[in-house]
ChimeraX commands (.cxc) that place a marker at each C-alpha (Angstrom):
marker #1 position 28.43,50.12,-141.54 radius 0.5
marker #1 position 26.92,51.72,-144.56 radius 0.5
marker #1 position 28.74,54.71,-144.27 radius 0.5
marker #1 position 32.62,54.74,-145.28 radius 0.5
marker #1 position 35.27,55.70,-142.59 radius 0.5
marker #1 position 37.20,58.63,-143.17 radius 0.5
marker #1 position 40.65,58.16,-143.40 radius 0.5
marker #1 position 42.72,59.87,-140.77 radius 0.5
marker #1 position 45.74,59.58,-143.20 radius 0.5
marker #1 position 45.89,59.93,-146.81 radius 0.5
marker #1 position 46.95,56.80,-148.41 radius 0.5
marker #1 position 48.90,58.18,-150.92 radius 0.5
marker #1 position 51.05,60.12,-148.64 radius 0.5
marker #1 position 51.15,56.98,-146.58 radius 0.5
marker #1 position 52.79,55.35,-149.71 radius 0.5
marker #1 position 55.16,57.72,-150.44 radius 0.5
marker #1 position 56.87,57.96,-146.73 radius 0.5
marker #1 position 56.79,54.08,-147.08 radius 0.5
marker #1 position 58.34,54.65,-150.57 radius 0.5
marker #1 position 60.93,57.20,-149.25 radius 0.5
marker #1 position 62.00,54.89,-146.18 radius 0.5
marker #1 position 62.33,51.96,-148.46 radius 0.5
marker #1 position 64.92,53.95,-150.52 radius 0.5
marker #1 position 66.65,54.87,-147.31 radius 0.5
marker #1 position 66.80,51.52,-146.27 radius 0.5
marker #1 position 68.61,50.72,-149.98 radius 0.5
marker #1 position 71.20,53.38,-148.80 radius 0.5
marker #1 position 72.09,51.94,-145.46 radius 0.5
marker #1 position 74.00,49.10,-144.15 radius 0.5
marker #1 position 72.44,45.85,-142.88 radius 0.5
marker #1 position 72.98,45.37,-139.11 radius 0.5
marker #1 position 73.46,49.24,-138.02 radius 0.5
marker #1 position 70.99,50.92,-135.77 radius 0.5
marker #1 position 69.47,53.00,-138.33 radius 0.5
marker #1 position 68.91,50.04,-140.60 radius 0.5
marker #1 position 66.61,48.44,-137.93 radius 0.5
marker #1 position 65.14,51.59,-136.96 radius 0.5
marker #1 position 63.97,52.25,-140.69 radius 0.5
marker #1 position 62.58,48.74,-140.66 radius 0.5
marker #1 position 60.42,48.81,-137.83 radius 0.5
marker #1 position 59.19,52.10,-139.22 radius 0.5
marker #1 position 58.41,50.49,-142.51 radius 0.5
marker #1 position 56.62,47.50,-140.45 radius 0.5
marker #1 position 54.66,49.81,-138.35 radius 0.5
marker #1 position 53.81,52.10,-141.68 radius 0.5
marker #1 position 52.83,48.99,-143.28 radius 0.5
marker #1 position 50.32,47.99,-140.74 radius 0.5
marker #1 position 48.99,51.26,-140.42 radius 0.5
marker #1 position 48.18,51.28,-143.93 radius 0.5
marker #1 position 46.43,47.84,-143.88 radius 0.5
marker #1 position 44.08,48.85,-141.03 radius 0.5
marker #1 position 43.24,52.14,-142.69 radius 0.5
marker #1 position 41.40,50.17,-145.41 radius 0.5
marker #1 position 37.51,51.36,-145.27 radius 0.5
marker #1 position 35.09,49.04,-144.64 radius 0.5
marker #1 position 33.20,47.95,-147.37 radius 0.5
marker #1 position 30.16,45.71,-147.53 radius 0.5
marker #1 position 31.05,42.20,-149.67 radius 0.5
marker #1 position 29.17,41.52,-152.48 radius 0.5
marker #1 position 27.99,38.47,-150.92 radius 0.5
marker #1 position 26.46,40.03,-147.91 radius 0.5
marker #1 position 24.65,42.69,-150.61 radius 0.5
marker #1 position 23.22,39.94,-152.36 radius 0.5
marker #1 position 22.06,37.77,-149.30 radius 0.5
marker #1 position 20.18,40.87,-148.07 radius 0.5
marker #1 position 18.51,41.66,-151.33 radius 0.5
marker #1 position 17.55,37.98,-151.54 radius 0.5
marker #1 position 15.83,38.05,-148.09 radius 0.5
marker #1 position 14.28,41.51,-148.74 radius 0.5
marker #1 position 12.86,40.02,-152.22 radius 0.5
marker #1 position 11.68,36.90,-150.53 radius 0.5
marker #1 position 9.95,39.07,-147.50 radius 0.5
marker #1 position 8.24,41.13,-149.99 radius 0.5
marker #1 position 7.02,38.48,-152.37 radius 0.5
marker #1 position 5.66,37.00,-148.94 radius 0.5
marker #1 position 3.75,39.98,-147.98 radius 0.5
marker #1 position 2.33,40.81,-151.93 radius 0.5
marker #1 position 1.15,36.73,-151.63 radius 0.5
marker #1 position -0.58,37.28,-148.25 radius 0.5
marker #1 position -2.33,40.38,-149.79 radius 0.5
marker #1 position -4.03,38.86,-152.20 radius 0.5
marker #1 position -4.73,35.49,-150.80 radius 0.5
marker #1 position -5.50,36.32,-146.93 radius 0.5
marker #1 position -9.01,37.65,-147.77 radius 0.5
marker #1 position -9.67,34.17,-149.92 radius 0.5
marker #1 position -8.15,31.66,-147.66 radius 0.5
marker #1 position -10.42,33.68,-144.75 radius 0.5
marker #1 position -13.75,33.34,-147.36 radius 0.5
marker #1 position -13.14,29.84,-147.54 radius 0.5
marker #1 position -12.83,29.29,-143.94 radius 0.5
marker #1 position -15.94,31.39,-143.61 radius 0.5
marker #1 position -17.77,29.12,-146.42 radius 0.5
marker #1 position -16.79,26.32,-144.92 radius 0.5
marker #1 position -18.57,26.93,-141.40 radius 0.5
marker #1 position -21.68,27.87,-143.02 radius 0.5
marker #1 position -22.05,24.72,-144.88 radius 0.5
marker #1 position -21.74,22.52,-141.64 radius 0.5
marker link #1:1,2 radius 0.2
marker link #1:2,3 radius 0.2
marker link #1:3,4 radius 0.2
marker link #1:4,5 radius 0.2
marker link #1:5,6 radius 0.2
marker link #1:6,7 radius 0.2
marker link #1:7,8 radius 0.2
marker link #1:8,9 radius 0.2
marker link #1:9,10 radius 0.2
marker link #1:10,11 radius 0.2
marker link #1:11,12 radius 0.2
marker link #1:12,13 radius 0.2
marker link #1:13,14 radius 0.2
marker link #1:14,15 radius 0.2
marker link #1:15,16 radius 0.2
marker link #1:16,17 radius 0.2
marker link #1:17,18 radius 0.2
marker link #1:18,19 radius 0.2
marker link #1:19,20 radius 0.2
marker link #1:20,21 radius 0.2
marker link #1:21,22 radius 0.2
marker link #1:22,23 radius 0.2
marker link #1:23,24 radius 0.2
marker link #1:24,25 radius 0.2
marker link #1:25,26 radius 0.2
marker link #1:26,27 radius 0.2
marker link #1:27,28 radius 0.2
marker link #1:28,29 radius 0.2
marker link #1:29,30 radius 0.2
marker link #1:30,31 radius 0.2
marker link #1:31,32 radius 0.2
marker link #1:32,33 radius 0.2
marker link #1:33,34 radius 0.2
marker link #1:34,35 radius 0.2
marker link #1:35,36 radius 0.2
marker link #1:36,37 radius 0.2
marker link #1:37,38 radius 0.2
marker link #1:38,39 radius 0.2
marker link #1:39,40 radius 0.2
marker link #1:40,41 radius 0.2
marker link #1:41,42 radius 0.2
marker link #1:42,43 radius 0.2
marker link #1:43,44 radius 0.2
marker link #1:44,45 radius 0.2
marker link #1:45,46 radius 0.2
marker link #1:46,47 radius 0.2
marker link #1:47,48 radius 0.2
marker link #1:48,49 radius 0.2
marker link #1:49,50 radius 0.2
marker link #1:50,51 radius 0.2
marker link #1:51,52 radius 0.2
marker link #1:52,53 radius 0.2
marker link #1:53,54 radius 0.2
marker link #1:54,55 radius 0.2
marker link #1:55,56 radius 0.2
marker link #1:56,57 radius 0.2
marker link #1:57,58 radius 0.2
marker link #1:58,59 radius 0.2
marker link #1:59,60 radius 0.2
marker link #1:60,61 radius 0.2
marker link #1:61,62 radius 0.2
marker link #1:62,63 radius 0.2
marker link #1:63,64 radius 0.2
marker link #1:64,65 radius 0.2
marker link #1:65,66 radius 0.2
marker link #1:66,67 radius 0.2
marker link #1:67,68 radius 0.2
marker link #1:68,69 radius 0.2
marker link #1:69,70 radius 0.2
marker link #1:70,71 radius 0.2
marker link #1:71,72 radius 0.2
marker link #1:72,73 radius 0.2
marker link #1:73,74 radius 0.2
marker link #1:74,75 radius 0.2
marker link #1:75,76 radius 0.2
marker link #1:76,77 radius 0.2
marker link #1:77,78 radius 0.2
marker link #1:78,79 radius 0.2
marker link #1:79,80 radius 0.2
marker link #1:80,81 radius 0.2
marker link #1:81,82 radius 0.2
marker link #1:82,83 radius 0.2
marker link #1:83,84 radius 0.2
marker link #1:84,85 radius 0.2
marker link #1:85,86 radius 0.2
marker link #1:86,87 radius 0.2
marker link #1:87,88 radius 0.2
marker link #1:88,89 radius 0.2
marker link #1:89,90 radius 0.2
marker link #1:90,91 radius 0.2
marker link #1:91,92 radius 0.2
marker link #1:92,93 radius 0.2
marker link #1:93,94 radius 0.2
marker link #1:94,95 radius 0.2
marker link #1:95,96 radius 0.2
marker link #1:96,97 radius 0.2
view
């Protein structure tokens, strides 16, 4: 998910094809077979255009991952300095009992 998917169709070319079909649609009569065929093609191209958009990681997901990583690093840093003292206090407590 960190890598962008390569688009099989150039989005600008796809938009040009849609624009051409829309201009053809303006010149055809409604209710004809040609009009129905063009509208069907436009619908298919719009679906292709929507599914062809690259998947990006949302900002919320990046923020959550960053916060989780920061918390994990803080815990590791805290334990690095304080594990020795907590073990030392346990050792001192046992020797005076």
